[in-house]
C-alpha positions as CSV (number, residue, x, y, z in Angstrom):
1,M,63.2,136.3,106.4
2,T,66.8,136.5,107.2
3,E,67.2,139.5,104.9
4,L,64.3,141.3,106.6
5,L,65.7,140.5,110.1
6,K,69.2,141.6,109.1
7,H,68.0,145.0,107.9
8,Y,65.7,145.5,110.9
9,L,68.5,144.7,113.4
10,F,70.9,147.0,111.5
11,Y,68.3,149.8,111.5
12,S,67.5,149.3,115.2
13,F,71.1,149.6,116.4
14,H,72.1,152.3,113.9
15,S,69.2,154.6,114.8
16,L,69.4,154.7,118.6
17,T,69.8,158.2,120.1
18,K,70.5,159.3,123.6
19,Y,66.8,159.4,124.4
20,D,66.5,155.7,123.4
21,Y,69.4,154.8,125.6
22,M,67.8,156.6,128.5
23,A,64.4,155.1,128.0
24,I,65.8,151.5,127.6
25,G,68.0,152.1,130.7
26,W,65.0,153.1,132.8
27,V,63.0,150.1,131.6
28,L,65.9,147.7,132.4
29,F,66.4,149.4,135.8
30,L,62.7,149.0,136.6
31,A,62.7,145.4,135.5
32,L,65.7,144.5,137.6
33,L,64.2,146.4,140.6
34,L,61.0,144.4,140.3
35,L,63.1,141.1,140.1
36,V,65.0,142.0,143.3
37,L,61.9,143.1,145.0
38,A,60.2,139.8,144.1
39,A,63.1,138.0,145.9
40,F,62.5,139.8,149.1
41,V,58.7,139.8,149.3
42,K,57.2,137.3,151.8
43,R,53.9,136.7,150.2
44,R,54.2,134.1,147.4
45,A,51.5,135.4,145.1
46,L,52.8,138.9,145.1
47,A,56.4,137.6,144.5
48,Y,55.2,135.6,141.5
49,F,53.3,138.6,140.1
50,L,56.4,140.8,140.6
51,L,58.6,138.2,139.0
52,F,56.2,137.9,136.0
53,V,56.0,141.7,135.5
54,G,59.8,142.0,135.9
55,M,60.6,139.3,133.3
56,T,58.0,140.7,130.9
57,L,59.6,144.1,131.2
58,L,63.1,142.6,130.8
59,F,62.3,140.9,127.5
60,F,59.5,143.0,125.9
61,G,60.3,146.4,127.3
62,P,63.3,147.4,125.1
63,P,61.6,146.5,121.8
64,A,58.4,148.2,122.9
65,I,60.3,151.4,123.8
66,K,62.1,151.2,120.4
67,M,58.7,151.0,118.6
68,A,57.2,153.8,120.6
69,M,60.2,156.1,120.0
70,D,60.0,155.2,116.2
71,R,56.3,156.1,116.2
72,F,56.6,159.5,118.0
73,I,60.1,160.9,117.6
74,R,61.3,159.3,114.3
75,A,58.0,159.4,112.3
76,A,58.7,159.2,108.6
77,D,55.8,158.8,106.3
78,V,56.0,157.4,102.8
79,T,53.5,158.1,100.0
80,V,53.8,156.1,96.9
81,T,52.5,157.9,93.8
82,T,53.6,155.6,91.0
83,L,54.2,151.8,91.1
84,K,54.8,150.7,87.5
85,P,56.4,147.6,86.0
86,L,58.4,148.6,83.0
87,R,57.7,146.5,80.0
88,F,61.0,146.3,78.1
89,S,63.6,146.4,80.8
90,H,62.2,144.0,83.4
91,S,62.3,146.6,86.1
92,L,59.9,148.1,88.6
93,L,59.6,151.9,88.9
94,I,58.5,153.3,92.3
95,E,58.0,157.0,92.7
96,G,56.7,158.9,95.7
97,E,57.5,161.3,98.6
98,I,58.9,160.8,102.0
99,A,57.9,163.3,104.8
100,D,59.6,163.9,108.1
101,N,56.8,164.2,110.6
102,G,59.0,163.4,113.6
103,R,60.7,165.7,116.1
104,I,64.3,165.3,114.8
105,D,66.2,165.9,111.6
106,Y,67.5,162.9,109.6
107,S,71.0,162.7,108.1
108,A,70.1,159.8,105.8
109,C,67.2,157.5,105.0
110,D,67.0,154.0,103.7
111,M,64.0,153.0,101.5
112,V,63.1,149.3,102.0
113,V,61.0,147.9,99.2
114,S,59.4,144.5,100.0
115,I,57.7,142.6,97.2
116,Y,55.5,139.7,97.8
117,R,52.6,137.7,96.3
118,P,49.0,138.7,97.0
119,N,47.3,136.1,99.0
120,T,44.5,135.6,101.4
121,P,44.7,137.8,104.6
122,L,46.2,134.9,106.7
123,K,48.8,134.1,104.1
124,E,49.6,137.9,103.7
125,W,51.1,137.9,107.2
126,A,53.3,134.9,106.2
127,A,54.3,136.6,103.0
128,Y,55.2,139.8,104.9
129,L,57.6,137.8,107.1
130,K,59.2,136.2,104.0
131,P,58.9,138.5,101.0
132,R,59.9,137.3,97.6
133,R,62.4,140.2,97.3
134,V,63.8,142.9,99.6
135,V,65.6,145.9,98.1
136,V,67.2,148.6,100.2
137,E,68.3,151.9,98.7
138,R,69.9,154.9,100.4
139,L,68.4,158.3,99.8
140,A,71.0,161.0,99.3
141,G,71.1,164.1,101.5
142,P,69.5,165.0,104.8
143,L,65.8,165.4,105.5
144,Q,64.8,168.3,107.7
145,R,61.9,168.4,110.1
146,G,58.5,169.1,108.5
147,T,59.7,168.8,104.9
148,T,59.0,166.3,102.1
149,K,61.4,164.9,99.6
150,P,60.6,163.1,96.4
151,F,62.2,159.7,95.6
152,R,62.5,157.4,92.7
153,L,63.4,153.7,93.1
154,I,64.1,151.2,90.4
155,V,64.0,147.5,91.2
156,D,66.0,145.6,88.5
157,H,65.3,142.0,87.3
158,F,61.7,142.2,88.1
159,N,59.5,139.7,86.2
160,E,56.3,139.5,88.3
161,T,52.9,140.3,86.9
162,D,50.8,139.9,90.1
163,F,52.5,141.3,93.2
164,N,52.1,143.6,96.2
165,A,54.9,146.0,97.2
166,T,55.4,147.9,100.4
167,V,57.8,150.8,100.8
168,I,59.1,151.6,104.3
169,A,61.4,154.5,105.3
170,R,64.1,153.9,107.9
171,C,65.7,157.2,108.7
172,Y,68.8,157.8,110.9
173,P,69.4,160.9,113.0
């Protein structure tokens, strides 16, 4: 889990744009405004409600803004065409395409491959939080708006027979 968290935090701080800073600034300003307003309101129930909304915005607003911006402005879709364990080299071959469906051009993309055991649906969530292996590889070259780019990833020292793999693209402007 620490590997997944480390890559997510690096990606989050590395991919911020001026639009992210403006959106996060507005959310923090609104949260602080609600907290100050809650201090001066005379009615206790309204003050508690404003305090609750302000604290919720303060803690959950910036990550929610980041996820919304990732979904609409930095949308990169990954299509995996081949997922094949190689028999004689103990490697996993992953081939596919990455498409830039967002509104900005990317200078670089990291492909994050998470490998975990298949389980029941409840255990799948736990396996997603702590994958058996996480491999991050950088794609060479920029990716323009509305274009696709093929990729080929090789995961070495792979000895699994029953596994699930997810490939996520994290692209930087």
